LOTOR-138109 format. One line per field, with one value per residue (C-alpha): residue in three letters; chain; y negated, z negated, x negated. Coordinates in nm, 2 decimals. Layout:
resn = (ALA,...)
chain = (A,...)
v = (Y,...)
w = (Z,...)
u = (X,...)
% end
This chain:
resn = (MET,ASN,LYS,LEU,LYS,SER,PHE,SER,LEU,GLY,LEU,LEU,ALA,ILE,LEU,ILE,VAL,GLY,CYS,SER,ILE,GLN,PRO,SER,THR,PRO,GLU,VAL,PHE,ASP,ASN,PRO,ALA,SER,GLY,ASN,SER,MET,TYR,PRO,PHE,LEU,TYR,ASN,THR,GLY,ASP,GLN,LEU,TYR,MET,SER,TRP,ILE,THR,SER,SER,ALA,ASP,GLY,ASN,TYR,SER,LEU,GLU,PHE,SER,SER,TYR,SER,ASN,ASP,GLN,TRP,SER,ALA,VAL,ASN,THR,ILE,ALA,SER,ASP,SER,THR,TRP,PHE,VAL,ASN,TRP,ALA,ASP,PHE,PRO,SER,ILE,ILE,ALA,ASP,LYS,HIS,GLY,PRO,VAL,ALA,ALA,HIS,TRP,LEU,ASN,LYS,LYS,GLU,GLY,GLY,THR,TYR,ALA,TYR,ASP,VAL,ASN,ILE,ALA,ALA,PHE,ASN,SER,ASN,SER,GLY,ASP,SER,SER,LYS,ALA,ILE,THR,PRO,HIS,SER,ASP,GLY,THR,PRO,THR,GLU,HIS,GLY,PHE,VAL,SER,MET,ILE,PRO,TRP,ASP,ASP,ASP,SER,PHE,LEU,ALA,VAL,TRP,LEU,ASP,GLY,ARG,LYS,THR,ASP,GLY,ARG,SER,ASP,GLU,ASP,TYR,TYR,ASN,LEU,ASP,TYR,ALA,MET,THR,LEU,ARG,GLY,ALA,VAL,ILE,ASN,GLN,ASN,GLY,GLU,ILE,GLU,GLU,ARG,TYR,ILE,ILE,ASP,GLU,SER,VAL,CYS,ASP,CYS,CYS,GLN,THR,SER,LEU,ILE,LYS,SER,GLY,ASP,THR,VAL,ILE,VAL,ALA,TYR,ARG,ASN,ARG,THR,GLU,ASN,GLU,ILE,ARG,ASP,ILE,TYR,THR,SER,ARG,PHE,ASP,GLY,GLN,GLN,TRP,SER,ASN,PRO,GLU,ALA,VAL,TYR,ASN,ASP,ASN,TRP,GLU,ILE,GLY,ALA,CYS,PRO,VAL,ASN,GLY,PRO,LYS,LEU,ALA,ALA,GLU,ASP,SER,LEU,VAL,THR,VAL,ALA,TRP,HIS,THR,ALA,ALA,GLN,GLY,THR,PRO,THR,ALA,LYS,TYR,ALA,TYR,SER,THR,ASP,LYS,GLY,GLN,THR,PHE,GLU,LYS,PRO,ILE,LYS,LEU,ASN,LYS,GLY,ARG,SER,LEU,GLY,ARG,VAL,ASP,THR,GLU,ILE,ILE,ASP,GLY,ARG,ILE,TYR,VAL,SER,TRP,ILE,GLU,LYS,ASN,ASN,THR,GLU,THR,LYS,LEU,LYS,VAL,SER,THR,PHE,SER,GLY,GLN,GLU,LYS,LEU,GLU,LYS,THR,GLN,THR,ILE,ALA,THR,LEU,ASP,GLU,SER,ARG,LYS,THR,GLY,PHE,PRO,GLN,MET,GLU,GLN,LEU,GLY,ASN,ASN,LEU,ILE,PHE,ALA,TRP,THR,ASN,PRO,ASP,SER,ALA,GLN,THR,LYS,ILE,VAL,THR,LYS,LYS,LEU,ASN,LEU,ASP)
chain = (A,A,A,A,A,A,A,A,A,A,A,A,A,A,A,A,A,A,A,A,A,A,A,A,A,A,A,A,A,A,A,A,A,A,A,A,A,A,A,A,A,A,A,A,A,A,A,A,A,A,A,A,A,A,A,A,A,A,A,A,A,A,A,A,A,A,A,A,A,A,A,A,A,A,A,A,A,A,A,A,A,A,A,A,A,A,A,A,A,A,A,A,A,A,A,A,A,A,A,A,A,A,A,A,A,A,A,A,A,A,A,A,A,A,A,A,A,A,A,A,A,A,A,A,A,A,A,A,A,A,A,A,A,A,A,A,A,A,A,A,A,A,A,A,A,A,A,A,A,A,A,A,A,A,A,A,A,A,A,A,A,A,A,A,A,A,A,A,A,A,A,A,A,A,A,A,A,A,A,A,A,A,A,A,A,A,A,A,A,A,A,A,A,A,A,A,A,A,A,A,A,A,A,A,A,A,A,A,A,A,A,A,A,A,A,A,A,A,A,A,A,A,A,A,A,A,A,A,A,A,A,A,A,A,A,A,A,A,A,A,A,A,A,A,A,A,A,A,A,A,A,A,A,A,A,A,A,A,A,A,A,A,A,A,A,A,A,A,A,A,A,A,A,A,A,A,A,A,A,A,A,A,A,A,A,A,A,A,A,A,A,A,A,A,A,A,A,A,A,A,A,A,A,A,A,A,A,A,A,A,A,A,A,A,A,A,A,A,A,A,A,A,A,A,A,A,A,A,A,A,A,A,A,A,A,A,A,A,A,A,A,A,A,A,A,A,A,A,A,A,A,A,A,A,A,A,A,A,A,A,A,A,A,A,A,A,A,A,A,A,A,A,A,A,A,A,A,A,A,A,A,A,A,A,A,A,A,A,A,A,A,A,A,A,A,A,A,A,A,A,A,A,A)
v = (1.09,1.26,1.06,0.74,0.83,0.92,0.59,0.39,0.56,0.50,0.13,0.10,0.25,0.00,-0.29,-0.18,-0.14,-0.47,-0.66,-0.51,-0.72,-0.63,-0.76,-0.94,-0.85,-1.08,-1.23,-1.38,-1.76,-1.94,-2.20,-2.46,-2.34,-2.24,-1.96,-1.98,-2.12,-2.02,-2.08,-2.24,-2.45,-2.51,-2.81,-2.87,-3.22,-3.09,-3.22,-3.11,-2.83,-2.93,-2.70,-2.78,-2.55,-2.54,-2.48,-2.39,-2.46,-2.30,-2.59,-2.53,-2.81,-2.76,-2.97,-3.01,-3.02,-3.04,-3.03,-3.07,-2.87,-3.02,-3.00,-2.66,-2.77,-2.84,-3.19,-3.25,-3.13,-3.41,-3.40,-3.55,-3.51,-3.31,-3.23,-2.96,-3.02,-2.88,-2.62,-2.36,-2.09,-1.83,-1.93,-2.30,-2.44,-2.78,-2.90,-3.17,-3.33,-3.54,-3.71,-3.83,-4.11,-3.87,-3.75,-3.88,-3.73,-3.45,-3.30,-3.10,-3.01,-3.15,-2.98,-3.16,-3.08,-2.89,-2.53,-2.29,-2.41,-2.78,-2.96,-3.26,-3.32,-3.55,-3.70,-3.92,-4.11,-4.20,-4.54,-4.49,-4.78,-4.71,-4.34,-4.39,-4.23,-4.41,-4.36,-4.04,-4.09,-3.87,-3.87,-3.76,-4.01,-3.79,-3.73,-3.40,-3.12,-2.89,-2.73,-2.96,-2.81,-2.60,-2.92,-2.96,-3.28,-3.40,-3.74,-3.93,-4.23,-4.43,-4.58,-4.32,-3.95,-3.72,-3.50,-3.23,-3.04,-2.81,-3.02,-2.86,-3.16,-2.99,-2.69,-2.91,-2.73,-2.44,-2.13,-1.77,-1.76,-2.07,-1.93,-1.80,-2.13,-2.33,-2.66,-2.58,-2.47,-2.58,-2.85,-2.95,-3.31,-3.53,-3.88,-4.10,-4.24,-4.51,-4.51,-4.72,-4.44,-4.63,-4.45,-4.60,-4.37,-4.06,-3.79,-3.49,-3.22,-2.92,-2.89,-2.52,-2.34,-2.05,-2.14,-2.06,-1.99,-2.21,-2.47,-2.54,-2.87,-2.92,-3.20,-3.13,-3.45,-3.72,-3.46,-3.31,-2.97,-2.81,-2.44,-2.29,-2.02,-2.12,-1.98,-1.92,-1.85,-1.49,-1.49,-1.46,-1.60,-1.64,-1.88,-2.22,-2.52,-2.89,-3.16,-3.52,-3.79,-4.08,-4.18,-3.87,-3.49,-3.26,-3.02,-2.71,-2.40,-2.04,-1.93,-1.59,-1.42,-1.14,-1.14,-1.07,-1.05,-1.09,-1.23,-1.38,-1.56,-1.33,-1.59,-1.55,-1.86,-1.92,-2.08,-2.30,-2.39,-2.62,-2.71,-2.96,-2.83,-2.47,-2.39,-2.07,-1.96,-1.65,-1.51,-1.21,-1.04,-0.72,-0.72,-0.37,-0.27,-0.28,-0.51,-0.67,-0.95,-1.13,-1.42,-1.61,-1.89,-2.20,-2.38,-2.69,-2.83,-2.60,-2.68,-2.31,-1.99,-1.67,-1.33,-1.24,-0.99,-0.74,-0.75,-0.48,-0.11,-0.04,-0.20,-0.58,-0.79,-1.11,-1.40,-1.51,-1.77,-1.87,-2.07,-2.17,-2.23,-2.30,-2.13,-1.82,-1.73,-1.59,-1.46,-1.32,-1.12,-0.87,-0.51,-0.20,0.14,0.43,0.31,0.01,-0.34,-0.53,-0.88,-0.84,-1.07,-1.02,-1.21,-1.29,-1.43,-1.55,-1.57,-1.21,-1.01,-0.85,-0.85,-0.70,-0.65,-0.66,-0.61,-0.92,-0.77,-0.52,-0.72,-0.68,-0.69,-0.86,-1.22,-1.34,-1.31,-1.59,-1.67,-1.62,-1.92,-1.92,-2.23,-2.30,-2.42,-2.47,-2.13,-1.95,-1.86,-1.93,-1.72,-1.80,-1.63,-1.57,-1.27,-1.19,-1.04,-0.93,-1.16,-1.47,-1.56,-1.68,-1.81,-1.58,-1.72,-1.52,-1.63,-1.45,-1.56,-1.59,-1.55)
w = (-0.14,-0.06,-0.33,-0.19,0.16,0.04,-0.15,0.16,0.38,0.14,0.10,0.48,0.51,0.26,0.44,0.77,0.64,0.45,0.76,1.01,1.14,0.95,1.13,0.91,0.90,1.05,0.78,0.78,0.80,0.70,0.94,0.90,1.20,1.10,1.23,1.60,1.68,1.99,2.23,2.01,2.14,1.94,1.97,1.76,1.71,1.49,1.17,1.23,1.39,1.56,1.65,1.86,1.92,2.04,1.80,1.92,1.75,1.75,1.95,2.25,2.17,2.18,1.98,2.03,1.69,1.56,1.25,1.17,0.94,0.73,0.37,0.33,0.41,0.69,0.73,0.73,1.05,1.30,1.58,1.91,2.12,2.13,2.41,2.56,2.92,2.88,3.09,2.84,2.97,2.82,3.05,3.11,2.76,2.59,2.44,2.23,2.23,1.97,1.88,1.55,1.52,1.55,1.82,2.17,2.39,2.41,2.70,2.77,3.07,3.17,3.41,3.71,3.96,4.26,4.16,3.88,3.90,3.96,3.66,3.58,3.35,3.06,2.88,2.56,2.46,2.10,1.98,1.79,1.55,1.47,1.54,1.73,2.06,2.38,2.59,2.79,3.14,3.45,3.59,3.94,4.15,4.43,4.29,4.46,4.30,4.27,4.01,3.82,3.53,3.39,3.24,3.08,2.91,2.74,2.59,2.84,2.64,2.34,2.55,2.79,2.86,3.16,3.27,3.55,3.66,3.93,4.17,4.40,4.61,4.93,4.85,4.88,5.12,5.17,5.31,5.24,5.58,5.50,5.18,5.35,5.53,5.32,5.46,5.19,4.92,4.55,4.48,4.19,4.10,3.81,3.66,3.41,3.16,2.90,2.54,2.64,2.87,3.19,3.49,3.58,3.87,4.04,4.22,4.45,4.34,4.56,4.84,4.79,4.46,4.30,4.21,3.84,3.68,3.39,3.43,3.18,3.12,2.92,2.87,2.89,2.82,3.06,3.30,3.29,3.44,3.55,3.61,3.80,4.04,4.40,4.70,5.05,5.39,5.34,5.00,4.80,4.46,4.26,3.99,4.11,3.93,4.01,3.82,3.74,3.69,3.62,3.98,4.18,4.17,4.33,4.61,4.45,4.43,4.33,3.99,4.14,4.45,4.31,4.64,4.46,4.75,4.61,4.79,4.48,4.17,3.88,3.61,3.45,3.44,3.32,3.01,2.96,2.67,2.64,2.40,2.53,2.88,2.81,2.97,2.96,3.17,3.11,3.34,3.46,3.79,3.95,4.26,4.41,4.20,3.88,3.61,3.45,3.20,3.27,3.15,3.30,3.17,3.31,3.16,3.39,3.29,3.52,3.84,3.88,3.70,3.63,3.74,3.53,3.25,3.21,2.88,2.86,2.82,2.85,3.10,3.09,3.07,3.07,2.87,2.79,2.58,2.50,2.24,2.19,1.84,1.78,2.10,2.02,2.27,2.18,2.44,2.37,2.59,2.57,2.68,2.67,2.56,2.60,2.41,2.22,2.33,2.14,2.12,2.13,2.09,2.19,2.05,2.26,2.16,2.41,2.66,2.77,2.46,2.32,1.94,1.88,1.99,1.74,1.74,1.61,1.62,1.79,2.00,2.19,2.55,2.67,2.80,2.48,2.31,2.53,2.57,2.25,2.14,1.99,1.83,1.59,1.24,1.04,1.03,1.14,1.45,1.44,1.66,1.73,1.93,1.92,1.75,1.96,1.68,1.78,1.52,1.58,1.72,1.49,1.54,1.39,1.30,1.19,1.07,1.15,0.93,1.13,0.84)
u = (-4.13,-3.80,-3.63,-3.77,-3.66,-3.30,-3.28,-3.40,-3.14,-2.86,-2.96,-2.97,-2.62,-2.48,-2.64,-2.50,-2.15,-2.17,-2.29,-2.05,-1.76,-1.45,-1.14,-0.90,-0.53,-0.27,-0.06,0.29,0.27,0.59,0.74,1.02,1.23,1.58,1.80,1.90,1.55,1.36,1.07,0.80,0.51,0.19,-0.05,-0.36,-0.52,-0.80,-0.65,-0.29,-0.10,0.22,0.50,0.81,1.11,1.47,1.76,2.10,2.43,2.77,2.92,2.69,2.44,2.06,1.81,1.44,1.28,0.92,0.71,0.34,0.12,-0.16,-0.29,-0.13,0.23,0.47,0.62,0.99,1.16,1.22,1.48,1.36,1.67,1.99,2.25,2.47,2.34,1.99,1.83,1.71,1.48,1.25,0.96,1.02,1.04,0.99,0.66,0.50,0.15,-0.02,-0.34,-0.50,-0.24,0.06,0.30,0.22,0.50,0.75,0.94,1.26,1.47,1.81,2.06,2.20,2.47,2.36,2.28,2.17,1.81,1.88,1.72,1.50,1.21,1.28,0.98,0.99,0.67,0.60,0.48,0.16,0.24,0.61,0.62,0.95,1.01,1.09,1.40,1.36,1.22,1.21,0.86,0.97,1.18,1.30,1.65,1.70,1.91,1.61,1.39,1.15,0.98,0.69,0.54,0.20,0.09,-0.23,-0.34,-0.55,-0.67,-0.54,-0.26,-0.15,-0.11,-0.11,0.17,0.19,0.49,0.63,0.83,1.09,1.19,1.07,1.30,1.61,1.85,1.61,1.78,1.69,1.52,1.32,1.18,0.86,0.81,0.57,0.71,0.98,0.74,0.73,0.47,0.25,0.26,0.14,0.16,-0.01,0.24,0.18,0.31,0.60,0.72,0.63,0.48,0.14,0.05,0.19,-0.01,0.05,-0.20,-0.10,0.16,0.23,0.25,0.43,0.79,0.81,0.48,0.36,0.09,-0.18,-0.37,-0.69,-0.95,-1.33,-1.52,-1.39,-1.23,-0.88,-0.83,-0.50,-0.46,-0.16,-0.06,-0.11,0.08,-0.07,0.09,0.01,0.19,-0.13,-0.05,-0.38,-0.48,-0.62,-0.76,-0.79,-0.98,-0.88,-1.15,-0.91,-0.88,-0.79,-0.74,-1.01,-0.92,-0.77,-0.99,-0.93,-1.07,-1.11,-0.97,-0.76,-0.57,-0.24,0.01,0.36,0.67,0.83,0.72,0.60,0.68,0.34,0.12,-0.24,-0.37,-0.68,-0.90,-1.21,-1.49,-1.74,-1.84,-1.73,-1.39,-1.19,-0.89,-0.68,-0.42,-0.22,-0.24,-0.10,-0.32,-0.35,-0.05,-0.25,-0.11,-0.41,-0.49,-0.81,-1.02,-1.31,-1.53,-1.70,-2.00,-1.97,-1.63,-1.44,-1.62,-1.71,-1.61,-1.79,-1.65,-1.35,-1.34,-1.05,-0.88,-0.61,-0.63,-0.26,-0.02,-0.05,0.26,0.06,0.20,-0.16,-0.32,-0.68,-0.88,-1.24,-1.37,-1.74,-1.84,-1.64,-1.36,-1.03,-0.78,-0.43,-0.19,0.09,0.04,0.26,0.13,0.38,0.68,0.52,0.47,0.20,0.05,-0.32,-0.62,-0.98,-1.28,-1.58,-1.92,-2.17,-1.88,-1.91,-1.98,-1.67,-1.67,-1.33,-0.97,-0.69,-0.31,-0.13,0.22,0.45,0.70,1.02,0.90,1.22,1.22,1.39,1.06,0.93,0.56,0.37,0.16,-0.19,-0.36,-0.64,-0.56,-0.88,-1.06,-0.74,-0.55,-0.18,0.05,0.42,0.69,1.07,1.22,1.53,1.74,2.08,2.24,2.03,1.70,1.42,1.07,0.80,0.46,0.15,-0.20,-0.53,-0.82,-1.15,-1.39)
% end
């Protein structure tokens, strides 16, 4: 009887160990970006993973390049545009979007006379038949020497895409004393653009937003959702969303009232993900003086969000991202523990059940690292960021297997 009991207990122990979740180890994932590359952006179409990045040259020129990954290999590197007059910034960086036919659009930023932060958005659309890009357009028509950036884009239908950006036209001529007057606030605007690079419609989404936090754009069914950092008269800067139905944008609403009162931009925007009607949003806040990374989910295409869940154990630096794969939610962020700064990712099942939290890499916490990207590639998560080496910057990519 004792032998049978001992055997049964041993078998049970083996089964428990065998069935437990064993986190995989992040692996190096080679990428085609050369030396002096920086600020990657990842975009997944389901069949292909696209990565865009900036490359700098010794003569002061910058190039926006991209490659796509499928069938276990990267495509040849393509150069979209190149110039010496670009506005290049760790937080406000270029992007590319694509669909099943190939690249749809790419954006970058071009300096103009009038001040350090006077620059325009440049967008090039790709022809789905030829694959050629259009002449770059500027989606805003105000012409003011102010900040225009922090762009997000997403395909809208087979012939057009949607772009949103922070638009500083109301800040033109703003004095230091005027900064706290919301009549001079940064705005959030958008446009529908066709594949020929023509503006079909322009929209004003929010008249008062934080000056330099990233936007995020995602599609859930026939609805597009934008997330961004709002700004109130009391200098509360929390995360808001608005939804686009093809005709108009809904009234902006707070995802959650953190009540983060801050008299300047924290340069830390939200990220969205969607799968069917499930939508997640991740963000950073330092309300009540406590730096925190959070995520919340919605089961009704972003109309309402549940109470947020705290992610970090150390001091959050934000720079978040999120993905949904087969109902499982992944959220990444940077946090600092004592002397180390780490890129972390948490996995949730059932929206709220935390399965595990892993460290992807130890990073340089400086701005030169940029905002780490996270995207799905098959049954893997791909991460990308800038390694700010003293000799030259280089994009680092890692792969986390989800089996």
